[in-house]
N, C-alpha and C positions, 0 to 999 in steps of 0.2 A: 145403254154407254158403249163407246167405242176403242177406239186410237188404235196404230197401225202398230204397236213394236215389234220387232224379229229379236226370238226369245234368244240363244242359241242354249244346246242343249250342253246342264252343269256350270252354268252362269247363274247366281243369284241375282235376286233385283227388291227393289222396297213396297212394296204396291198399297195407298194406302185408295181408303174412300168416303168421304164424309155427303151428310143431305143437313140441309139448315134451309128454313124459308122458301120451301121448295126448289129448292139444287140440289143437282145432287152434281159430285165432283170425283173426277180420279185422280192418281197423284203417281208416275212409272220416280222412281229414281229420287223422291220431293219434291215433284215442278208436277206441276198442273199439265197437265196430259187432254179433261177433256169436261164439260160443262153442262149435262141437262137442264131444261124441267121437271115435276116429278111436284103433285099435289096431296097425288092419292096417299092412304094408308101408310106406308112399313113395312105394316104389321099386317098386316089384313091380307090374307091369304093362307087362303088352302094345301096347302101343301107346306108341307115344317122345314125351317129355316136350316139353311145346313152349308159347313163352307168346306170348300171343292169337290163338292158334292152337285148336280144339277137337280134340283127341287119340283124338275116337272117330271122329269125320266129317270128312276128309280136305275142304278146300278149305271150310272153316265159319271165317272168320272175326274177328279182332275191326274193329269201324266207330272208326276214330280212330287219335289217336299214342300211344305209350309213349314214353318219354323217362330218363331217369334209370337204368335196369332195376337194381337190387342182388341180386347174392346173397351170403349168411353165412353160412359154417355150422356158424352157431349162433340159435335160436327167441330171436332180442329179446321184452329182457323190454316194455312200454307204455313205462312211461319213455323208453329209449333212442329207437323206436321217435318220440314225442315230440320228446327233443332233434335227430334227422334230419331230423325236416319242416321244425322252427321256420327249421333253417337254413339250410333251400331258399326 
């Protein structure tokens, strides 16, 4: 997944990602900015699953803060992501 968004220090943004039907989608501020094919098992990984840290290289943390992390049991649609983003 990629994307070319510049985030300035102190700037908050809304980030969401989904996986459904072999597609990974990335959203910034409620708008889809990237989509890739992914057919593998997202849970089949030899590394621990972490938020804010690189799974393959320990002690490489995200520089910033996370707030209101949510994990859903289903892939949200673009419309659902937009609704949740607008409630914040």
